[in-house]
KEKE-808319 format. One record per residue: residue number from 1; residue in three letters; x, y, z of N, C-alpha, C in turn. Coordinates in Angstrom, 2 decimals, m for minus. Layout:
N
- i_aa_n_u_n_v_n_w_ca_u_ca_v_ca_w_c_u_c_v_c_w
- NUM_ALA_X_Y_Z_X_Y_Z_X_Y_Z .
...
This chain:
136
- i_aa_n_u_n_v_n_w_ca_u_ca_v_ca_w_c_u_c_v_c_w
- 1_MET_24.59_6.52_m17.81_24.40_5.06_m17.12_23.65_5.30_m15.88 .
- 2_LYS_24.03_6.50_m15.30_23.19_6.82_m13.97_21.77_7.13_m14.22 .
- 3_ARG_21.51_7.61_m15.43_20.05_7.97_m15.55_19.31_6.82_m15.95 .
- 4_ILE_19.84_5.91_m16.60_19.02_4.56_m16.92_18.87_3.84_m15.42 .
- 5_ALA_19.89_3.82_m14.66_19.57_3.09_m13.53_18.50_3.98_m12.53 .
- 6_LEU_18.47_5.07_m12.56_17.55_5.98_m11.95_15.90_5.72_m12.56 .
- 7_LEU_16.11_5.62_m13.86_14.84_5.26_m14.52_14.17_4.01_m14.14 .
- 8_LEU_15.06_2.99_m14.18_14.66_1.56_m13.96_14.21_1.41_m12.35 .
- 9_LEU_14.88_2.33_m11.25_14.53_2.31_m10.10_13.12_2.98_m9.99 .
- 10_THR_13.05_4.11_m10.68_11.49_4.78_m10.59_10.43_3.83_m11.23 .
- 11_ALA_10.69_3.14_m12.23_9.67_2.19_m12.82_9.42_0.99_m12.02 .
- 12_THR_10.40_0.54_m11.26_10.15_m0.55_m10.17_9.32_m0.10_m9.04 .
- 13_ALA_9.58_1.09_m8.63_8.86_1.59_m7.55_7.43_1.77_m7.79 .
- 14_CYS_7.19_2.31_m9.15_5.72_2.47_m9.61_5.15_0.93_m9.92 .
- 15_LEU_5.68_0.10_m10.30_5.11_m1.13_m10.42_4.78_m1.74_m9.11 .
- 16_ALA_5.62_m1.54_m8.03_5.58_m2.21_m6.86_4.16_m1.55_m6.24 .
- 17_ALA_3.98_m0.14_m6.39_3.00_0.47_m5.90_1.50_0.02_m6.50 .
- 18_ASP_1.54_m0.14_m7.86_0.46_m0.63_m8.67_0.07_m1.91_m8.13 .
- 19_ASP_1.04_m2.85_m7.90_0.98_m4.13_m7.53_0.28_m4.33_m6.05 .
- 20_SER_0.73_m3.36_m5.21_m0.09_m3.71_m3.88_m1.41_m3.01_m4.03 .
- 21_TRP_m1.89_m2.00_m4.92_m3.13_m1.68_m5.03_m3.95_m2.87_m5.46 .
- 22_ALA_m3.30_m3.60_m6.58_m4.00_m4.88_m7.32_m4.33_m5.80_m6.10 .
- 23_LYS_m3.60_m5.80_m4.94_m3.93_m6.90_m3.77_m5.17_m6.01_m3.02 .
- 24_VAL_m5.44_m4.84_m3.27_m6.67_m4.36_m2.67_m7.84_m4.63_m3.45 .
- 25_ARG_m7.76_m4.51_m4.72_m8.65_m4.71_m5.71_m9.18_m6.19_m5.67 .
- 26_GLU_m8.29_m7.07_m5.29_m8.58_m8.71_m5.35_m9.33_m9.17_m4.03 .
- 27_LEU_m9.46_m8.23_m3.03_m10.05_m8.58_m1.60_m11.37_m9.11_m2.02 .
- 28_LYS_m11.91_m10.06_m1.12_m13.22_m10.51_m1.30_m14.14_m9.57_m0.36 .
- 29_HIS_m15.30_m9.48_m0.83_m16.46_m8.76_m0.09_m16.54_m9.27_1.26 .
- 30_GLY_m16.37_m8.21_2.28_m16.80_m8.53_3.60_m15.33_m8.86_4.37 .
- 31_VAL_m14.26_m8.54_3.82_m13.03_m8.71_4.56_m12.90_m7.52_5.42 .
- 32_GLU_m12.45_m7.65_6.75_m12.24_m6.74_7.67_m10.90_m5.75_7.31 .
- 33_LEU_m11.01_m4.40_7.28_m10.01_m3.57_6.90_m9.86_m2.51_8.04 .
- 34_ARG_m8.62_m2.03_7.97_m8.12_m0.80_8.69_m7.57_0.21_7.55 .
- 35_VAL_m8.10_1.27_7.42_m7.66_2.28_6.37_m7.10_3.53_6.98 .
- 36_TYR_m5.87_3.65_6.79_m5.23_4.95_7.19_m5.33_5.95_6.21 .
- 37_GLU_m6.01_7.08_6.31_m6.01_8.19_5.41_m4.72_9.14_5.87 .
- 38_VAL_m4.49_9.95_4.70_m3.29_10.89_4.85_m3.67_11.94_5.94 .
- 39_ASN_m2.65_12.04_6.89_m2.86_13.09_8.03_m3.99_12.82_9.07 .
- 40_ALA_m4.44_11.51_8.97_m5.41_11.17_9.96_m4.68_10.52_11.18 .
- 41_LYS_m5.41_10.70_12.47_m4.81_10.23_13.64_m5.35_8.74_13.84 .
- 42_GLU_m6.51_8.39_13.50_m6.85_7.00_13.78_m7.30_6.40_12.43 .
- 43_PRO_m7.19_4.95_12.14_m7.52_4.54_10.97_m9.06_4.33_10.95 .
- 44_ILE_m9.68_4.19_9.97_m10.94_3.82_9.56_m11.32_2.16_9.73 .
- 45_ARG_m11.81_1.68_10.65_m12.33_0.44_10.75_m13.48_0.09_10.01 .
- 46_ALA_m13.27_m0.83_8.93_m14.44_m1.06_8.00_m14.42_m2.36_7.48 .
- 47_THR_m15.31_m2.73_6.65_m15.47_m3.98_5.88_m15.36_m3.67_4.32 .
- 48_PHE_m14.67_m4.40_3.67_m14.41_m4.13_2.24_m15.66_m4.44_1.50 .
- 49_ASP_m16.05_m3.52_0.47_m17.03_m3.59_m0.40_m16.55_m3.82_m1.67 .
- 50_ARG_m15.75_m3.04_m2.34_m15.18_m2.94_m3.72_m14.04_m1.93_m4.04 .
- 51_ALA_m13.30_m2.15_m4.77_m12.36_m1.15_m5.22_m12.09_m0.97_m6.72 .
- 52_SER_m11.66_0.09_m7.09_m11.31_0.42_m8.48_m10.10_1.18_m8.46 .
- 53_ASP_m9.56_1.47_m9.85_m8.18_2.15_m9.96_m8.28_3.42_m9.23 .
- 54_GLU_m9.32_4.17_m8.99_m9.26_5.41_m8.40_m9.76_5.56_m6.91 .
- 55_SER_m10.58_4.43_m6.36_m11.23_4.63_m5.04_m11.30_3.28_m4.26 .
- 56_LEU_m11.74_3.43_m3.12_m11.94_2.14_m2.22_m13.35_2.45_m1.67 .
- 57_VAL_m14.23_1.41_m1.72_m15.54_1.56_m1.22_m15.54_0.54_0.09 .
- 58_VAL_m15.95_1.13_1.24_m15.85_0.23_2.47_m17.02_0.52_3.03 .
- 59_ILE_m17.46_m0.52_4.04_m18.64_m0.14_4.79_m18.46_m0.04_6.30 .
- 60_THR_m18.78_0.87_6.93_m18.43_1.31_8.32_m19.78_1.11_9.05 .
- 61_LYS_m19.74_1.33_10.24_m20.99_1.35_11.05_m21.99_2.50_10.85 .
- 62_ASP_m21.47_3.46_10.07_m22.17_4.71_9.91_m22.70_4.58_8.45 .
- 63_GLY_m22.28_3.67_7.70_m22.92_3.41_6.37_m21.60_3.21_5.33 .
- 64_GLN_m21.94_3.36_3.99_m20.89_3.06_2.95_m20.25_4.35_2.76 .
- 65_VAL_m18.82_4.14_2.62_m17.91_5.34_2.48_m17.16_4.99_1.24 .
- 66_SER_m16.84_5.89_0.38_m15.93_5.89_m0.76_m14.71_6.86_m0.51 .
- 67_ILE_m13.50_6.20_m0.53_m12.21_6.91_m0.09_m11.46_6.94_m1.42 .
- 68_LEU_m10.92_7.93_m1.91_m10.21_8.11_m3.10_m8.72_7.51_m2.69 .
- 69_LYS_m8.07_6.89_m3.76_m6.87_6.26_m3.61_m5.89_7.18_m3.32 .
- 70_GLU_m5.77_8.51_m3.68_m4.95_9.50_m3.43_m4.81_9.76_m1.84 .
- 71_ASP_m6.05_9.64_m1.21_m6.06_10.06_0.24_m5.83_9.00_1.16 .
- 72_ILE_m5.52_7.68_0.54_m5.14_6.44_1.66_m3.63_6.54_1.52 .
- 73_GLU_m3.13_6.42_2.85_m1.90_6.15_3.19_m1.53_4.94_3.28 .
- 74_ARG_m2.36_3.83_3.75_m1.97_2.52_4.05_m3.43_1.74_4.33 .
- 75_VAL_m3.41_0.53_3.76_m4.66_m0.42_4.10_m4.05_m1.54_4.62 .
- 76_ASP_m4.66_m2.07_5.82_m4.33_m3.25_6.50_m5.54_m4.14_6.48 .
- 77_CYS_m5.43_m5.45_6.07_m6.64_m6.28_6.22_m6.48_m7.73_7.22 .
- 78_ARG_m7.59_m8.20_7.67_m7.52_m9.36_8.27_m8.16_m10.27_7.47 .
- 79_ARG_m7.42_m11.50_6.86_m7.86_m12.39_5.89_m8.35_m13.68_6.56 .
- 80_GLY_m8.04_m13.91_7.94_m8.36_m15.17_8.39_m9.86_m15.46_8.38 .
- 81_GLU_m10.34_m16.69_8.07_m11.62_m16.93_8.03_m12.30_m16.97_9.50 .
- 82_ARG_m13.35_m16.60_9.72_m13.96_m16.59_10.87_m14.45_m17.99_11.21 .
- 83_ARG_m13.89_m18.47_12.46_m14.18_m19.84_13.03_m15.49_m19.76_14.01 .
- 84_PRO_m16.30_m20.63_14.00_m17.46_m20.58_14.92_m17.04_m20.89_16.28 .
- 85_LEU_m17.84_m20.42_17.25_m17.81_m20.60_18.56_m18.12_m21.97_19.02 .
- 86_VAL_m17.18_m22.60_19.65_m17.22_m23.94_20.20_m17.67_m24.16_21.41 .
- 87_LYS_m18.74_m24.89_21.56_m19.27_m25.11_22.99_m19.47_m26.72_23.20 .
- 88_GLU_m18.74_m27.25_24.08_m18.66_m28.60_24.42_m19.27_m28.78_25.92 .
- 89_THR_m20.41_m29.77_26.08_m20.96_m30.08_27.38_m20.87_m31.46_27.50 .
- 90_LYS_m20.38_m31.95_28.75_m20.13_m33.34_29.02_m21.07_m33.58_30.30 .
- 91_VAL_m21.99_m34.69_30.11_m22.72_m35.08_31.42_m22.17_m36.47_31.85 .
- 92_ASP_m21.96_m36.59_33.07_m21.45_m37.57_33.75_m22.35_m38.18_34.80 .
- 93_ARG_m22.98_m39.28_34.65_m24.01_m39.78_35.56_m23.37_m41.04_36.33 .
- 94_LYS_m23.16_m41.12_37.56_m22.66_m42.18_38.52_m23.67_m42.76_39.07 .
- 95_ILE_m23.78_m44.09_39.03_m24.83_m44.79_39.94_m23.99_m45.84_40.89 .
- 96_PRO_m24.15_m45.45_42.13_m23.35_m46.39_43.19_m23.66_m47.95_42.90 .
- 97_PRO_m22.81_m48.82_42.84_m23.10_m50.16_43.04_m23.96_m50.64_44.11 .
- 98_LYS_m24.81_m51.86_43.92_m25.58_m52.16_45.18_m24.73_m52.62_46.32 .
- 99_GLY_m25.25_m52.14_47.48_m24.44_m52.67_48.64_m23.32_m51.68_48.86 .
- 100_ALA_m23.29_m50.41_48.21_m22.22_m49.42_48.46_m22.44_m48.77_49.98 .
- 101_GLU_m21.40_m48.52_50.68_m21.43_m48.03_51.97_m21.95_m46.56_51.99 .
- 102_VAL_m22.93_m46.10_52.73_m23.47_m44.78_52.80_m22.89_m44.23_54.05 .
- 103_THR_m22.24_m43.22_53.97_m21.76_m42.64_55.13_m22.05_m41.25_55.31 .
- 104_SER_m21.67_m40.42_56.35_m22.36_m39.10_56.56_m22.05_m38.15_55.43 .
- 105_ASN_m20.92_m38.49_54.59_m20.43_m37.68_53.77_m20.88_m37.84_52.24 .
- 106_THR_m21.54_m39.02_52.10_m22.11_m39.34_50.94_m23.67_m39.26_50.78 .
- 107_ILE_m24.03_m38.92_49.39_m25.45_m38.94_49.19_m25.97_m40.16_48.61 .
- 108_PRO_m27.01_m40.58_49.26_m27.44_m42.08_48.46_m28.11_m41.87_47.12 .
- 109_GLY_m27.76_m42.69_46.13_m28.43_m42.64_44.75_m27.44_m42.18_43.91 .
- 110_ALA_m27.94_m41.98_42.67_m27.20_m41.50_41.63_m26.59_m39.93_41.68 .
- 111_THR_m25.46_m39.91_41.09_m24.89_m38.39_41.02_m24.80_m38.06_39.55 .
- 112_THR_m24.86_m36.87_39.29_m24.57_m36.31_38.14_m23.69_m35.11_37.92 .
- 113_SER_m22.64_m35.05_37.19_m21.85_m33.97_37.04_m21.88_m33.34_35.52 .
- 114_VAL_m21.90_m31.94_35.37_m21.96_m31.55_34.21_m20.72_m30.64_33.93 .
- 115_LYS_m20.20_m30.66_32.92_m18.86_m29.86_32.63_m19.07_m29.31_31.16 .
- 116_THR_m18.87_m27.88_31.19_m19.10_m27.27_29.86_m17.70_m26.47_29.61 .
- 117_ARG_m17.44_m26.54_28.40_m16.23_m26.00_27.93_m16.59_m25.15_26.65 .
- 118_VAL_m16.06_m23.77_26.58_m16.40_m23.14_25.58_m14.96_m22.54_25.01 .
- 119_ASP_m14.84_m22.69_23.67_m13.54_m22.09_22.98_m13.95_m20.88_22.13 .
- 120_LEU_m13.48_m19.66_22.40_m13.70_m18.44_21.73_m12.60_m18.56_20.51 .
- 121_PRO_m13.06_m18.35_19.49_m12.12_m18.39_18.26_m11.27_m17.12_18.26 .
- 122_SER_m10.06_m17.23_18.05_m9.09_m15.98_17.87_m9.05_m15.49_16.53 .
- 123_LYS_m8.86_m14.31_16.39_m8.85_m13.63_15.11_m7.44_m13.59_14.55 .
- 124_ALA_m7.42_m13.68_13.18_m6.11_m13.47_12.64_m5.58_m12.04_12.77 .
- 125_ALA_m4.33_m11.91_12.62_m3.58_m10.70_12.83_m3.78_m9.85_11.56 .
- 126_PHE_m3.72_m8.48_11.64_m3.94_m7.67_10.47_m2.57_m7.61_9.68 .
- 127_GLU_m2.57_m7.61_8.36_m1.48_m7.49_7.66_m1.70_m6.34_6.76 .
- 128_THR_m0.52_m5.68_6.25_m0.54_m4.58_5.33_m0.52_m5.14_4.15 .
- 129_ILE_m1.45_m4.54_3.30_m1.44_m4.91_1.83_m1.31_m3.70_0.79 .
- 130_TYR_m1.45_m2.62_1.31_m1.09_m1.58_0.47_m0.56_m0.22_1.28 .
- 131_ASP_0.62_0.14_0.94_1.39_1.30_1.49_1.81_2.26_0.46 .
- 132_ARG_1.40_3.47_0.66_1.77_4.42_m0.46_3.11_4.79_m0.45 .
- 133_LYS_3.77_4.78_0.83_5.12_5.13_0.85_6.04_3.93_0.22 .
- 134_PRO_6.96_4.26_m0.58_7.82_3.12_m1.09_8.61_2.27_0.05 .
- 135_ALA_8.64_1.08_m0.21_9.34_0.23_0.97_10.97_0.76_0.92 .
- 136_LYS_11.56_0.76_2.04_12.82_0.96_2.43_13.84_0.08_2.16 .
């Protein structure tokens, strides 16, 4: 009975590992990735190109790199779509009414004010889609 339970647990862990690699294979070209290699201090920041059952091909600033699946500890991706930069300019022109009082603090004639607002798009957070270690 214990052997059957152990066998089922092992099979479930294997299916879970294959399922998470399937998520890597289903990514769209151009998705931003962080690839953690076994025994590496820093992740590789790259863009997804393609994946097979044995390897992951990414584009880094130095060029295209192929990484074997067995050398990958974890893969994080940022799936959020890039939003455009939003720039809004508002021009307000005021013409004083006829007969308005002119004092030493006012400028005679029309006045114009310009206000510009820029919204910088925020990026989505990274999420882990593949982890070689079994979930605890």
